[in-house]
N, C-alpha and C positions, 0 to 999 in steps of 0.2 A: 452330550450337550456341550457346546462351547460358548464362552462368553462373548458378547459383541460390544464394541464401543459405540459412541454416539453417532459415528458416520456409518454404522452398519458393518464395518470391518472387525476383525478380531482384536481383542484387547491386547495391549502390549504387556508382555511378561517382564516385569521390572522389579528391582529392589530399590527402595529409597533408604539411604543410610541415615543414621542418627545425625542430629545437628551438632553432635560432639565428635563425629567421625574424623573430620579434617583436622580438628585440633589434636586428636590423639595420634593421627598418622603423620602429620607434619608440624614441626616446631620451627618458626621463623626466628632467627637469632638477630639481635640488634647488631649493627654494623661493628661495634667494638669487639664482639664475641665471634664474628664471622670467621675470620682466619683464611678466607679465600676458597671455600669449597668444603663444607663439612657434611654434606649429605652422604649417607651411608651407601646409597645406591644411586648412581647417575651423577654424583658429584655436583649437585646444585648448589651454587654458592649461597651462604646464609640460611640454609635449610637443613634440618635434620629430619631424615625419613625414618620412621619407626614402624615397620610392619608388625612387630611383635605386640604393639599396643592395640591392634585391631584384628589380629589373625583369626580370632574365633567369632567375630561379629556376624559375618554372613551365615556361617553354619548355625549359629544360635538363632538366627532370624528365619531359619528354614530353607536357606539357599544351599542346595547341595550339589548342584551342577551349573556352573556359570554359563556353559554353552547352551543351556535351556533358556536363559534370559535373553531378552532383546536389549535391555538397557539397565544401567545403574545411575541413580541420581544422587548427587551430593550437595546438600545445602551448604553454603559457604558464608561464614560471618566475617565481615571486615570490622574488627574492633576499633580501628582508627576512625571509622566513619559511622560506626553503629548501623551498619547496612548489610543487607542479605543479598546474595547472588546465588546462581545455580551452576554447578558443573554436572555434566552428564556424559556417560560413556555409552556409545552405540556399540554394543559388543559384536554384533553381526558384521557391521561395516568397519569395525576397529577405528572408530572416530571418537575423539575427545572434544566436547563442546563446552563453552563457557558463555553464560548469558548474565548481563548486568543491566538493570533498568536505569542506572545512574552513572554510566561509564564516564561520560564527558560532561554531564550536567554541572552547572555551577554548584560547587560544594559537594559534589559526588566524589566517589572513591578515586577516580582519575585525578580530580583536582586536589584531593586531600593528600594522596601519595605522590602524585606526579605521574605523568603518563608513562615514562620508562620504568619507574619503580613498580607501577601497577601491572604492566605487562610482564615484568619479571616474576612478580608474585603469582599472577594468574598462570603463567607457563609452569611455574613450580607446582601449583595445585594440579594442573592437568597431567603433568609428567608423574606426580606422585600418585594420583588416582589410577593412571593406567599401569604404573608399576605395582600398585596393589593387586590388580587383576593378574598380572604376570606372576606375582608371588603366590596368589591364591592357586593358580594353575600349578606352579612348581610344588606347592605343599601338597596338593591333591595327587600329583604324580610321583611324589618322592617315595622311595622305598623304605624310609625309616619312620613310618607312622604319621605321614602328613595328613592322613584322613581325620585325625582328631583336631587338627589345627585350624583348618578352614573348611573349604568345600570338600565333601567326603568322597567324591568320585573323580576320576581322571577327566581331563578336558582336552579337546583338540583345537582350541582357540589358537590362532597364530599370534606371534609376538610383535608385530609391527603396528604402529599407530599413526594416525593423521590428526593434527591438532587444529581447532578452529576457535577463534575468540570473536564473539558477535558483539561488535561495538555499535554505537549510534549510527544510524543510516537514514536516508530519506524515507519518509513514510512509516517508520518504526516509532511508536510512542516512547518517549523517554520520561522517566520520573523527574520531576522538577522540584521536589521538596524532600525533606528527610522524615516525613511522618506517615507516608502511605506505601512503604516498601512492600512489594509483592501484591499490590492491589491491582 
């Protein structure tokens, strides 16, 4: 027996990360501490990537083979704006997506951070999330006991990613206030 979704098709096999996941995986440095590229992997300016902080989260949640999942969802909290958005990885297509209901709305994260700064932060989040998948695969495939660190079995997922940031566009409803995030 297989589960079916509302459209009659099969349900998506997915994992939804904790709301604390991004905060543990990535630390955004204030400009004074940046030093021009402090990321441990990928050299993202102003970002410290810390796989060790989340290396066991998927395994503890019962995710043992990433290649059996279709998607991973990451709730993203923008403390500057007290606003939530969503990053998602389509593992089968190797696509990283980001959705924000207030990207360009007056008072939204885009306005609060500035368009360029927001895009840089979102890009860092998407790269960090995709790097996490690659590190989970590497931990699972390692010869030195990676099975206890993340996913417990090897994966055949390729290591190339395509990134998409979904901004305001015609016909897509945008959140116009700061009180009904996610509704």
